[in-house]
N, C-alpha and C positions, 0 to 999 in steps of 0.2 A: 213576316207575320207580325201583326201589331195588335195591341189590345189584349186584355185578359179575358178569361172565361169565368163567368159568374153563374154558378148553378148550385142547387142544393147538393151537399156532399153527404152521402149515406155511409155511415160507418160499416165497413165490410165485416162479416163474421170472422172471428179469429180462431185458429190461424187460417188465412187464405193465401193463395198464390195464383200466379198466372204464368204464361209462357215467356213473356218478355218483360223487361224492366220498364218502369214508368218513365224513365228518362229517354227511352228510345224515340228518335225522330227520323222522319224520312229524308232520304238523299234528294229526291225529286218531289217538290211540293205539289205539283199538278202535272200528271201525265198528259200527253197530247191527245189521247183518246177522248172523244166527245160523244160516245155512244153508250147506251145502257150496258152495264157489266156487273156481274156478281164476283166479289173478291173475297178470298178466304185463306185459311190456314189449315193444313192437314196435320193431325197430331195423334199421339198415343200416350195416355197417362200411364206412368209406371205404377201408380197406386190407384185403388178404387176411391171414389169420392163423388162429389156433386158439383155441377155447374150451377151457380146462382145468378150469373149475369154474363152478357156478351160485351165485348169491347172492340172499338175500332178507332183509328186515328182520323178525325174529321179534317179534311183538307179545305183550303180556301176556295178551290174551284169545284169540289165534289158536292154540288148543290142538290137539295131536295132528297137527302138520304133519310129514309123513314122505315126501313126494314132490315132486320138482322135475323139470322137463322142458325140453329145448331142441327147438324145432320149426322146420321149414322153413315157408315162407309158405303152401304148399298143405296144411299140416296133417300132413305126414310127421314122425314122431318121429325126431329125430337122436340124441338121448341122453336117458336117464331115470335119475335117481338116487333110491334109496330109503335112508332113514337113520332113526336113532332120534329120537323127539320130544324136545323140551326145553321147559322153562318159562322159560329165560333170555331176557331182552329185549335186542335189539340185532341188528346185522348178523350173518348166519351164512353161511359159505362151505361149499359142498358139492362136493368134487372129483368129476370124472367119471372113470370107469374107464379110458376112452380119450379123448384129446383129439379134438375135432371141428373139421375144417377149414371155415372160412367164406370165401365168395367176396366180394370187394369189390363193393359196390353191390347185393347181393342182400338180400332182407328175411327176417328171422328173428324168432322170439318166444321169450323165456325166461319161464318161469312156475313157480309152485308152487301146491299145492292146500291151502286152509284148510278142513278138513272141518267145522269148527264156526263158520265165519265169524269175526267179531270181529277182522278184519285191520286193520293200520295203513294210513293213507292220507292223502294231501294232495290235496284237490280243487283244480281250476282251476290246476294246476301245469304241465300239458302240453297246453294248449289249442291252441297254435300250433306249426308246424314249427320245429325248432331243431337245431343241431349241438352235440353234447356230447362232448368228449374223442375227436374223430375218429369219432363215430357220428352218423348222421343219424336224427333222430326225427321221424316224421310228426306232424301234428296228431292229438290224442287217441291218443298212443302207448301210454298205459296201457290195458290190455285185460282183460276178465274174461269168464267164462262160468259160470253156475250149474251145479252138479252135481259129480260126481267127476272124476278125471283120466281122461278118455276122448277128448276132442277139444280142438283148439286154441282158446284163448279169442280172440274177435273183437269182442265188444261193448265199448263205451266209455261213460264217464259223466262229463260235465262236466270233461274234461281231467284226470281223476284220475291221480295217480302212486302206484302200489301198492308202490314201493320194491323192485323186482326188478332184478337186475344180473347181470353175468358177470365172469369173470376171463379176459382176452383177451391172447394173445401175438401181436402184429403181425408179419407177415412169416415166420411159421413154415411150413416145408414140410409139406404134408399127410403124416400118418402118423408124424411125428417125435414122440418122447416128451419130456416136460419133464424137466429134471434131477431126480435123486432128491432128495426133500425131506428137510430136516433137521427133527427134531421136538424141541421143548422146551416144557415147560409155561410158559404165559404168562397172566398175569391182565390182563384188559382193563378199562380204567376204565369206571365207570358212565356210561352215556349220559345227557345232559341231556334234559329233556322239551320244551325250547323248539324250535319249528320252525326249520329252516334253509332259506334261499332256495336255488334251483337254482344250483350252483356254476359258476364259469367253467371253460372247457375246458382244464384242466390235469391231467396224469396224477396218479393217487394214488400215494403213496409207501409208506404202512404197510399191511400185509395186514390184512384183517378177521378176526375170530374164525373159525376153521375147524373143521369137524367131521372126525372120523376118516374114513378111506376107507370108502365105503359097503359094507355087507354085505347079502347077500340077506335079504329079509324072510321070515319063516316063512309057509307057506301056510295060509291060514285054512280052517277046516272049513266046507264049503258048507252053507248053511241049507236046510232042506227046505221052502222056500217059493218061490213064483213069482219069477222074475227081476224086479227093479224096472224100471219103464218107462224107456224112453229119452225124456227130456224135454229137448229142445234148442231154442234160438232159431233161427229161419230165417236164411238168409244176409243178408236185408234185412228191416227192419221191427221186429226186436227182441223180438217176443212169444215166449212159451213155447208150443211146438207140441206138441199131443197129439192123436192120431187125425186129423191134418190140420187141426186147428182151432187158431187162435192165441189165446192168453190173455195178459192183462196181465203185464208184468214191470217191473223197474226202468227199462228203456229206454223203455217206452211210457207211463210214468206219471211224475208229479212235474214239476218245473220244466223246461221245454224247454231244451235246450242253447243256450248263447249269450245267455240272458236276463240282463240287467243287474239286479242286486239291490242294494238299499240298506236301511239300518236303519229299522225302523218306530219312530216316536216318538209315536204316538197312544195313546189310552187302551186298557187291556186289558179293561175292562168297557164293552161297547157299549150305549149307551142312546139312540142317535139312529138313526132309520130310514134305510135306503137308503145306508149307508156302503159305499164301495168301497175295497178295499186291493189294490194291484197291484204286483208286483215288489219285495216287501219280505222282510226277515228279521225275524221276530217272536219276540222272546225273552221270552215270558211265557205264562201260561195265560189264555185269553180266555173271558170270560163274556158271553153274548149275551142281552140283555134287550130288544132292539129287533127290528124287522122288516127282513128283506132285507139282511143283511150279506153282501157279496160279496167273496170273497178269491180272487185269481187269481195264478198265476205266483209263488208265494211259499213260503217255508219257515217253518213254525211250530215252534219249539223249545219245545214244551210241549203243552198240550191245548186243545181248544175245546169249549164246553159251552153248550147252550141249556136253560135251567132248566125242568124239567117242572112245577114249582110255579107258575111264571108262565104258561107255555104260550103266550106271545105272541111269544117270540123265535124268529127263523128265520135261517138262513144257508145259504150254498153255498160249497164249495171246488172249484176247477177247476184242473187242471194245477199242483198244489201238493204239498207234502210236510209231513206231521206227524211230527215226531221226538220221541217221548216219551223221558224219561230212563229208565234201567234201574231202575225201581221200580214199586210197585203203582200202579194208576190206569188210567183209560180215556183213549185218545187223542181220540176224537170221540164226543160224545153230546149230548143224550139224545133230543130231539124236534125235528121240523120242520127237517130239513136235507137237503142233497143233496151227494154227493161224486161228482166226475167226473174220471177219470184222476188219482187221488190215491194216493200211496204213503204208507202208515202203518206206522211201526216203533216198537218199544219198548212200555212199559207192560205191564200184565198182560192187558188187553183192548184190541184195536185200536179197535173201534167198538161202541157200545151203541145199538141202534135200539129205544128204548123205545116210540116212536110216531111215525108219519108221517115216515119217512125213505126216501131212495133212495141206494143205493151202486151205482155202475156203472163199468165199465172201469177198476177200481182194483186195487191190489196191496197186500194186507194181510199182514204177515209179521213175523218177527224180534221176537217178544214177549219181555218180561223173564222171566228164569228166577229164581224165588225159591228160596233154598236150604232153605226149610222144607217145600216141597211142599204148600202149603195154599191157594194163590191161584187155582188152576184156570183157567189162561189160556185165551183164545179169540181168534179173529179178529173174529167178529161175534156179539153176543148180540141176538136178535130178540125183539120184544114184539108190537106191533100195528101193522099198516099199513105194513110194510116191503116195498120192492122191491129185491131184491138180484140184479143182472143183470150177467153177463159180467165177473166178477172172478176174480182168483186169490186164494183164501182158504187161506192156510197158517197153521197153528199149530205152531211149531217150538221152543217152550221145552224145554230139556233136561229129561228125566225125573229126578225125585228119588225113588228107590224108598222106600216102595212106591207112591208117587203117580206117575201117568202124565205129569206135567208140565202138559199141556193137557187140559182136559175134552174139547174138540172144536174144530175150526175154526169151526163154526157151532153155537151153542147156543140153546135156548129152553126154559126150565124151568117157568114158571108160578109163580115165587116171589112176584111182586108184582102180577100181573094175568094175565088169560087171554091165552095166546098165540094170535093169530088174524090172519087177513087178510094173510098174508105170501106173497110170490111169490119163489121162489128158482130162477132160470132161467139156464142157459148159463154156469155157473161151473166153474172148476177147483178141486176141494176136496181137501185133503190136506196133505202136508208132506214134507220131504225124508227123514224117517226116522220111526220109530214113536214119536212123542212124545205121542200122544193116546189117550184111552180109546176114544172113537169119533170118527169124522170129523164127524158131525152129530147133533144132537138134533132131534126133530120136534115138540116142544112139549107132549107128553102124558106127561111124567114123573110116575109115580105117587108119591103121598105129598106132593105140593106143595100149597100152599093153593089154587091155581087150576088144578089138573090137570083138572078137569071143564070142559066148555064149549068146548074147543078146536075151531076151525073154520077152513076156507078156508086151509089150509097147502098150498101148491102147489110141488112139486119137479118141474121139467121140464128135460130136455136138459143135465143136469150131468154132469161127468166126475169120478169118484173115483179118486185115485191109490192103487194097491194098496200100495205101499211094501214094506219088507222082510218084513212079516208076511203079505203077500198079501191082506190084508183092510182096508187103509187104516189104521184105528186098531188098537190092541192087540186089541180085542174085536170090531170090525166097522165097517162104513161108516156105519150109521144106527141109531139106537135111539129109542124113544118116539115113533114116528110111527104114528098111529091111522088106518089106511086107511078105517075106517068112519065117521070123524067127518064132519060135514056140510061139504061143499065141499072136503075134502082130496083132493089128486090127487098120484099118483106115476107119472110117465110119462117113458120114454126117458132114464132115468138109467143111465149106462154106466161100466164099469171102463175104465181106460186101455188095456186090450187089446181093447176092443170088446164084451166080454160084458155082459149085462144085470145091473144091481145090483137085487136084490129089496128091496122095502120091508120093514122089520122093526118090529114093534110092541115 
């Protein structure tokens, strides 16, 4: 992080406190998520008092943050502030128009919305109950919820601290106003990038950089398209619920909470059959040249690849995470593999199923955005012999005009071989906004070397998210699907509002 933050500094009423120290910094500057998400902190004040402002740590990649909210435990909005976005990195303070009285011992949530993801975070920081500056924090006090600011965030992920805070005046009588602030320009020192451990329970002394008092946001012109679907996790279970069906999310995939992880020290090229890797952090790209590599409960900071030129390598990933760097490349490929409850993020393509692969109960999203607009990102590219069942397939790379960003969540082009014998069943297909040309390709793209001979492409029981365009991708939900090809089936594929999605050639 470079450059200082220059903002009007408003003297906080004295005495004030917050949950965290002003020196707290995130361990991860920008999470790989690139979807809208509400991020917050769940807390209980030990003393009655008033909240006069909300605070959050502005990350370098969390662009267009303009909303922060204070919630009661039942989801009632107690206060919401709207403000101008900034690219400045560091703590930001957003005054409330009217202070909000809090009751000692009651539970509250303070949160902000990161509409482009990329938020700062420190994982495993709030795993256990703790008391901090006279605030009680339950286990997994850091909370989130995918989507825009509409409902209180309730989900948690591995004790993550999303660096959200409040300005609190203990003992203030309900309805009293804080002293009139004095305003003077102040330059705040550049924050360091090194993580800081959770501080001891001492009140903070210096105010954080503070935004001017919020002003009403201009009313946006309504789009003449259907309202985007309400896609919310259920109260328990953590999946993404659409039409009463639950699909995989970050909560239901990846390393289970509480799993002890240690560094992987073995080879990154696997040449021995039946290797088992469990509970590891793997910091390399893995090449699989042997049979039956099994990876469970692990984080892979890189890619994993079974070489189609050898075709004798095979592997499986279960309850694991593949975290590709923000660059071109494929997270998981190319032949003879199975993914079960795996979360894949980063890269330009999450998964390449060239031949003989199964992807099930997994969450593929947050692909890399290339600034040239030429990489044509996707969640899965299918070739031959793929089973793609009960996944959430998002492609949400930011569009780079005139390019759509993503070609589709699911692609199959016929560039290198005939697209055939693929089953796509019971998936949630789409993205949080219109980042794709289409949501899916059916394998019969004209002009490709292997566009003829497509067969046995089966789409059944999938749900397509309409998105802001009302038609999933910019141009539609599906293209290049030949209903007349041998064995091709299109059945019971629905929009998120329950309407039937027609197959389109």
